[in-house]
C-alpha positions as CSV (number, residue, x, y, z in Angstrom):
1,M,125.7,-156.9,-11.2
2,K,122.6,-157.6,-9.2
3,K,122.1,-153.9,-8.3
4,V,122.5,-152.9,-12.0
5,F,120.0,-155.6,-13.0
6,L,117.5,-154.5,-10.4
7,N,117.8,-150.9,-11.2
8,S,117.4,-151.7,-14.9
9,I,114.2,-153.6,-14.2
10,L,112.8,-150.6,-12.3
11,V,113.7,-148.2,-15.1
12,I,112.2,-150.4,-17.8
13,N,108.9,-150.7,-15.8
14,L,108.8,-146.9,-15.4
15,C,109.4,-146.4,-19.1
16,L,106.7,-148.9,-20.1
17,I,104.2,-147.2,-17.7
18,L,105.0,-143.8,-19.2
19,Y,104.6,-145.2,-22.7
20,F,101.2,-146.8,-22.0
21,W,100.1,-143.6,-20.2
22,S,101.1,-141.3,-23.0
23,T,99.4,-143.5,-25.6
24,N,96.1,-143.5,-23.7
25,S,96.3,-139.9,-22.5
26,N,97.5,-138.2,-25.6
27,Y,94.1,-136.9,-26.6
28,L,93.8,-135.3,-23.2
29,I,97.0,-133.3,-23.3
30,T,97.1,-132.1,-26.9
31,G,94.5,-129.4,-26.5
32,N,94.5,-126.2,-24.5
33,D,92.0,-127.4,-21.9
34,P,93.7,-127.4,-18.5
35,G,91.1,-129.9,-17.3
36,G,92.4,-132.5,-19.8
37,F,96.0,-132.0,-18.7
38,L,95.0,-132.4,-15.0
39,I,93.2,-135.6,-15.8
40,A,96.2,-137.0,-17.6
41,L,98.4,-136.2,-14.7
42,G,95.9,-137.8,-12.3
43,R,96.0,-141.0,-14.3
44,L,99.8,-141.0,-14.2
45,A,99.7,-140.5,-10.5
46,G,97.5,-143.6,-10.2
47,L,99.8,-145.7,-12.3
48,L,102.8,-144.6,-10.3
49,T,101.0,-145.4,-7.1
50,E,100.5,-149.0,-8.3
51,L,104.1,-149.3,-9.5
52,L,105.4,-148.2,-6.1
53,I,103.0,-150.5,-4.3
54,I,104.3,-153.4,-6.3
55,T,107.8,-152.2,-5.5
56,Q,106.9,-152.2,-1.8
57,L,105.7,-155.8,-1.9
58,F,108.8,-156.8,-3.8
59,L,111.1,-155.1,-1.2
60,I,109.5,-157.0,1.8
61,S,109.0,-160.3,0.0
62,R,112.3,-161.7,1.4
63,F,113.2,-162.7,-2.2
64,S,116.6,-164.2,-1.6
65,F,118.0,-162.9,-4.9
66,I,117.9,-159.3,-3.6
67,E,117.9,-160.0,0.2
68,K,121.3,-161.6,0.0
69,E,122.6,-158.5,-1.9
70,Y,121.2,-155.7,0.1
71,G,120.2,-157.2,3.4
72,F,116.6,-157.1,4.7
73,D,117.3,-154.1,7.0
74,K,118.3,-152.0,4.0
75,L,115.3,-153.2,2.0
76,V,113.1,-152.1,4.9
77,G,114.7,-148.7,4.9
78,I,114.0,-148.3,1.2
79,H,110.5,-149.6,1.8
80,K,109.9,-146.7,4.2
81,K,111.2,-144.1,1.8
82,V,109.1,-145.4,-1.0
83,G,106.0,-145.3,1.2
84,M,106.3,-141.5,1.4
85,F,106.1,-141.2,-2.4
86,I,103.0,-143.5,-2.4
87,G,101.3,-141.1,0.0
88,V,101.9,-138.2,-2.4
89,F,100.8,-140.0,-5.5
90,I,97.7,-141.6,-4.0
91,I,96.4,-138.3,-2.8
92,S,97.3,-136.6,-6.1
93,H,95.5,-139.2,-8.2
94,P,91.8,-138.5,-7.1
95,L,92.5,-134.9,-6.4
96,L,93.8,-134.1,-9.9
97,L,91.1,-136.2,-11.6
98,T,88.3,-134.5,-9.6
99,I,89.6,-131.0,-10.4
100,G,90.1,-131.9,-14.0
101,Y,86.7,-133.4,-14.6
102,A,85.1,-130.6,-12.6
103,K,86.6,-128.1,-15.0
104,I,85.5,-130.1,-18.1
105,N,82.0,-130.6,-16.8
106,N,81.8,-127.1,-15.3
107,V,80.7,-128.3,-11.9
108,S,82.0,-127.8,-8.4
109,F,84.7,-129.9,-6.9
110,I,82.3,-131.5,-4.4
111,K,79.7,-132.3,-7.0
112,Q,82.2,-134.0,-9.2
113,F,83.6,-136.0,-6.3
114,I,80.1,-137.2,-5.4
115,N,79.5,-138.0,-9.0
116,F,82.6,-140.2,-9.1
117,Q,81.5,-142.1,-6.0
118,T,77.9,-142.7,-7.1
119,N,78.1,-143.1,-10.9
120,W,81.6,-144.3,-11.9
121,E,82.3,-148.0,-11.8
122,E,84.9,-149.2,-9.3
123,V,85.6,-145.7,-8.0
124,F,84.0,-146.0,-4.6
125,S,85.9,-149.2,-3.8
126,A,89.1,-147.6,-5.0
127,T,88.4,-144.7,-2.7
128,I,88.1,-147.1,0.2
129,A,91.5,-148.6,-0.9
130,A,93.1,-145.2,-1.0
131,I,91.8,-144.4,2.5
132,I,93.3,-147.6,3.9
133,I,96.7,-147.0,2.3
134,I,96.7,-143.3,3.5
135,L,95.9,-144.4,7.1
136,I,98.6,-147.0,7.1
137,A,101.1,-144.4,5.7
138,I,100.1,-142.1,8.6
139,I,100.6,-144.8,11.2
140,S,104.0,-145.5,9.7
141,I,105.3,-141.9,10.3
142,K,108.2,-142.4,12.7
143,K,106.9,-140.2,15.5
144,I,103.5,-142.0,15.4
145,R,105.1,-145.5,14.8
146,N,107.3,-145.2,17.9
147,K,104.3,-144.7,20.1
148,I,102.5,-147.9,18.8
149,P,103.3,-151.4,20.1
150,Y,104.9,-153.5,17.4
151,E,102.1,-156.0,17.5
152,V,99.5,-153.3,16.8
153,W,101.6,-151.8,14.0
154,Y,102.0,-155.2,12.4
155,L,98.2,-156.0,12.5
156,S,97.4,-152.5,11.1
157,H,99.3,-153.4,7.9
158,L,97.3,-156.5,7.1
159,P,94.4,-154.6,5.4
160,I,96.9,-153.3,2.8
161,Y,96.5,-156.6,0.9
162,F,92.8,-156.0,0.6
163,A,93.4,-152.4,-0.5
164,I,95.9,-153.6,-3.2
165,A,93.4,-156.1,-4.6
166,I,90.8,-153.4,-4.9
167,A,93.2,-150.9,-6.5
168,F,94.3,-153.5,-9.1
169,E,90.7,-154.3,-10.0
170,H,90.0,-150.5,-10.4
171,Q,92.9,-150.0,-12.8
172,I,92.2,-153.0,-15.1
173,Q,88.5,-152.0,-15.3
174,T,88.7,-148.3,-15.8
175,G,92.3,-147.1,-16.1
176,D,95.0,-146.8,-18.8
177,M,95.8,-150.5,-18.3
178,S,92.4,-151.8,-19.1
179,Q,93.0,-153.2,-22.6
180,G,95.5,-154.7,-25.1
181,G,99.2,-154.9,-24.3
182,A,98.9,-152.6,-21.4
183,M,96.5,-155.0,-19.6
184,F,98.8,-158.0,-20.3
185,Y,101.8,-156.1,-18.9
186,W,99.9,-154.9,-15.9
187,Y,98.7,-158.5,-15.1
188,L,102.2,-159.8,-15.6
189,I,104.1,-157.5,-13.2
190,N,101.4,-157.8,-10.6
191,L,101.2,-161.6,-10.8
192,L,104.9,-162.0,-10.7
193,T,105.2,-159.8,-7.7
194,I,102.4,-161.5,-5.8
195,S,103.9,-164.9,-6.7
196,I,107.3,-163.9,-5.3
197,L,105.7,-162.5,-2.2
198,I,103.6,-165.7,-1.5
199,S,106.6,-168.0,-2.3
200,Y,109.1,-166.3,0.1
201,R,106.8,-164.9,2.8
202,F,104.5,-167.9,3.2
203,I,105.4,-171.0,1.2
204,K,109.1,-171.0,2.2
205,P,108.4,-170.6,5.9
206,L,105.7,-173.3,5.6
207,Y,108.2,-175.6,4.0
208,L,110.6,-175.0,6.9
209,F,107.9,-175.5,9.4
210,L,106.8,-178.9,8.0
211,N,110.3,-180.1,7.1
212,H,112.0,-179.2,10.4
213,Q,109.1,-179.0,12.8
214,F,110.9,-176.6,15.1
215,V,110.1,-176.8,18.8
216,V,111.6,-175.2,21.9
217,E,114.1,-177.6,23.4
218,K,115.1,-175.6,26.5
219,I,115.5,-172.1,27.9
220,I,118.6,-171.0,29.7
221,K,118.9,-167.9,31.8
222,E,122.2,-166.2,30.9
223,N,122.0,-163.3,33.4
224,H,119.3,-161.2,35.1
225,N,117.5,-160.3,31.9
226,V,118.8,-162.4,29.0
227,Y,117.5,-165.8,28.1
228,S,118.8,-168.2,25.5
229,I,116.1,-170.3,23.7
230,Y,117.3,-173.5,22.0
231,L,115.2,-174.8,19.1
232,T,115.4,-178.3,17.8
233,G,113.5,-180.4,15.3
234,R,113.8,-182.8,12.4
235,N,116.6,-182.7,9.8
236,M,118.5,-180.1,11.8
237,K,121.7,-180.8,9.8
238,K,120.0,-179.6,6.7
239,Y,118.9,-176.2,8.0
240,K,121.5,-173.8,6.7
241,F,122.4,-170.3,8.0
242,Q,125.5,-168.1,8.2
243,S,126.9,-166.9,11.5
244,G,125.7,-163.3,12.0
245,Q,122.3,-163.8,10.4
246,Y,118.9,-163.7,12.1
247,A,115.5,-165.2,11.7
248,T,112.0,-164.0,12.6
249,L,110.2,-166.3,15.0
250,I,106.6,-167.0,16.0
251,F,106.1,-169.0,19.1
252,M,102.8,-170.9,18.9
253,Q,101.8,-170.2,22.4
254,K,99.0,-168.0,23.7
255,N,99.8,-164.2,23.6
256,M,103.0,-165.0,21.6
257,W,101.6,-165.1,18.0
258,F,103.7,-162.3,16.6
259,H,106.9,-162.6,14.6
260,H,110.0,-160.9,16.0
261,P,113.6,-160.9,14.6
262,F,116.3,-162.5,16.7
263,S,120.0,-163.2,15.8
264,F,121.5,-166.7,15.9
265,S,123.8,-166.6,18.9
266,D,125.8,-169.7,18.1
267,T,127.2,-171.4,15.0
268,K,125.6,-174.2,13.1
269,N,126.0,-177.5,15.0
270,G,123.4,-179.8,13.4
271,R,121.6,-180.4,16.7
272,N,119.9,-177.1,17.7
273,L,119.6,-173.4,17.1
274,R,120.3,-170.8,19.8
275,F,118.7,-167.4,20.0
276,S,119.6,-165.2,23.0
277,I,116.9,-162.6,23.9
278,K,117.0,-159.6,26.2
279,S,113.8,-159.0,28.3
280,S,113.1,-155.4,27.3
281,G,109.5,-155.1,26.2
282,D,106.0,-156.5,26.3
283,F,106.9,-159.4,24.1
284,T,110.4,-160.2,25.2
285,S,109.4,-160.0,28.9
286,K,107.4,-163.2,28.3
287,I,110.2,-165.2,26.8
288,E,111.0,-167.1,30.1
289,K,107.4,-168.3,30.2
290,I,107.5,-170.1,26.9
291,N,106.9,-173.8,27.4
292,V,109.4,-176.4,26.4
293,G,107.9,-178.2,23.4
294,T,106.2,-175.1,22.0
295,R,106.2,-175.2,18.2
296,V,107.9,-172.4,16.3
297,W,107.3,-170.8,12.9
298,M,110.5,-169.5,11.5
299,D,111.2,-167.2,8.6
300,G,114.8,-167.0,7.7
301,P,117.8,-166.9,7.7
302,L,118.0,-163.2,6.8
303,G,120.7,-160.6,6.9
304,T,124.1,-159.8,5.4
305,F,126.0,-159.2,8.7
306,T,128.3,-162.1,7.7
307,L,131.9,-162.8,7.0
308,D,131.4,-163.2,3.2
309,K,130.8,-159.4,3.0
310,S,134.3,-158.8,4.5
311,V,137.1,-157.2,2.4
312,K,140.0,-157.6,4.8
313,K,141.6,-160.6,6.5
314,K,141.6,-159.0,10.0
315,F,138.6,-158.0,12.1
316,L,137.5,-155.6,14.8
317,F,134.2,-156.5,16.5
318,I,132.3,-153.9,18.5
319,A,129.3,-155.1,20.5
320,G,126.9,-153.3,22.9
321,G,124.8,-155.3,25.3
322,I,122.7,-158.0,23.6
323,G,124.4,-157.0,20.3
324,I,127.1,-159.5,21.2
325,T,124.8,-162.4,20.0
326,P,125.5,-162.2,16.2
327,I,129.1,-161.2,16.8
328,L,129.7,-164.2,19.1
329,S,128.3,-166.4,16.4
330,I,130.7,-164.9,13.9
331,L,133.7,-165.2,16.2
332,K,133.0,-168.8,16.8
333,S,133.0,-169.5,13.1
334,I,136.4,-168.0,12.3
335,P,139.0,-170.8,12.2
336,N,142.2,-170.2,14.2
337,N,140.8,-166.9,15.4
338,K,144.2,-165.2,16.2
339,D,143.8,-161.8,14.7
340,S,140.4,-160.6,15.9
341,I,139.8,-157.9,18.5
342,L,136.5,-157.6,20.4
343,M,135.4,-154.4,22.2
344,Y,132.3,-155.2,24.3
345,S,130.3,-152.6,26.1
346,N,127.7,-153.0,28.8
347,K,126.2,-150.8,31.5
348,T,127.5,-153.0,34.3
349,Q,129.6,-156.1,34.7
350,S,126.5,-158.1,35.6
351,D,125.1,-157.4,32.1
352,I,127.9,-159.3,30.4
353,I,126.8,-162.6,28.8
354,F,128.7,-165.5,27.3
355,H,131.9,-164.4,29.2
356,E,133.4,-167.9,29.1
357,E,132.5,-168.5,25.4
358,I,134.1,-165.2,24.5
359,N,137.3,-166.0,26.4
360,R,137.5,-169.3,24.6
361,N,137.1,-167.8,21.1
362,V,138.8,-164.4,21.3
363,L,142.4,-163.8,22.4
364,K,142.0,-160.0,22.6
365,T,138.8,-158.8,24.4
366,Y,138.3,-155.4,26.0
367,Y,135.3,-154.9,28.2
368,F,133.6,-151.5,28.9
369,N,131.2,-151.1,31.8
370,T,129.9,-147.6,31.1
371,N,128.0,-147.1,34.4
372,E,130.9,-148.3,36.6
373,T,133.9,-146.8,34.8
374,G,132.4,-144.1,32.6
375,E,134.4,-145.5,29.6
376,R,132.6,-145.7,26.3
377,I,133.6,-147.0,22.9
378,N,134.6,-144.2,20.6
379,I,137.1,-143.4,17.9
380,G,139.7,-142.5,20.5
381,K,139.4,-145.9,22.2
382,I,139.4,-147.7,18.9
383,K,142.7,-146.0,17.9
384,E,144.2,-146.8,21.3
385,I,143.3,-150.5,21.4
386,C,143.4,-151.2,17.6
387,P,145.9,-148.8,15.9
388,D,145.6,-150.7,12.6
389,Y,141.8,-150.5,12.6
390,K,141.8,-149.1,9.0
391,D,143.3,-152.4,7.9
392,R,140.4,-154.4,9.3
393,D,136.7,-155.1,8.7
394,I,134.7,-153.6,11.5
395,Y,131.5,-155.3,12.6
396,I,129.2,-153.3,14.9
397,C,126.1,-154.5,16.7
398,G,124.5,-152.7,19.6
399,P,122.0,-150.0,20.6
400,V,121.1,-147.6,17.7
401,Q,122.6,-144.5,19.3
402,M,125.9,-146.3,20.0
403,K,126.0,-147.8,16.5
404,D,125.2,-144.6,14.7
405,S,127.9,-142.7,16.7
406,I,130.7,-145.2,16.0
407,V,129.8,-145.5,12.3
408,K,129.8,-141.7,12.0
409,E,133.2,-141.4,13.6
410,L,134.7,-144.2,11.5
411,R,133.5,-142.7,8.3
412,S,134.8,-139.3,9.3
413,N,138.2,-141.0,9.6
414,N,138.1,-142.1,6.0
415,L,137.1,-145.8,6.4
416,T,135.4,-147.2,3.3
417,A,131.8,-148.1,3.6
418,K,132.7,-151.7,2.6
419,Q,134.8,-152.1,5.7
420,I,132.0,-151.1,8.1
421,H,129.3,-153.8,8.7
422,F,126.1,-153.3,10.7
423,E,122.4,-154.0,10.5
424,K,119.5,-152.1,11.9
425,F,116.6,-153.9,13.5
426,D,113.6,-151.6,13.0
427,Y,110.0,-151.6,11.7
């Protein structure tokens, strides 16, 4: 029902925008002048750009109503796809307007563009906003994004809020939404979106920060490159999360002021929270140097990698490396865990973490040490170890290549999408 409701809201907004656009642009497209038609299309491109930007903000707002339905990782995936359309529309908007007005005024494209920048109110600032958005879109292209450190990528997105404010001012001053019911509607959807964004991205984490006052309690070395950070604070019994979920953390220590997502690696106990982190990058390599007592800003819990999304009564868990963390949390939350199977893959035996906890909570565990034995988890091994795998919910967490390969094989063997559970940590 939530998906139907959200899709309906999007369709209604699109219809309203088309209505207001057609009402204000009717005089431009009734004649035979191609310039007028191009101007009308340019205005529509501008309106669709703003609608998609609002949609983007809504998708990353962490609004619990939709996050609990889709999962934040899927919302981020949709966010990326929507971003490609924004790039198309935001380039089309000034391009079509400039060509259209150049035809009507019988001047060159360059002369008309300069006229826009020097004589039209709010156009120069809107051009700045467009340049900012286009640059961020370029940085977000996968091949470019993968070469940029997460912290740099994150900071590069902050100017987007400035660009959005400029674009909004441009449209209510000069565009099709500058008067009457159209202006009221435009204010309404923008203010609602910004309110949701501020409430869930800033006010909710601020409330958690002030209410719980999270601090680092201790850091435990689990193996040669994995550390468990324990957080404690006030009113810990009131902090709620589901096993399998994650949170984004900011450690308030020098050179650590960037939020990163980490899974809860233990169940709720009312005393502390445990996050187990592999040292594998510039940020995570500093985890062991975090001081006990460091304050922590937390945003979460997030994610739908939880038991309430299951459709069967039996489970198969597949973990790779540090991907064991949310799975262990889930395993420890299943009462009388007699019918769960765990397949846990690592490069070497020394990479295994939480061996004792796993043995205490899972009766059937199968370890794979790929560098030592050459064995890997695939559909053949799944059928051998778990012949009734089609009658189980399958939870997968591990490296992207491993996860994608197993999911593809499971789906090719006619497992329903509802039985296969995974999340993708990406930016």
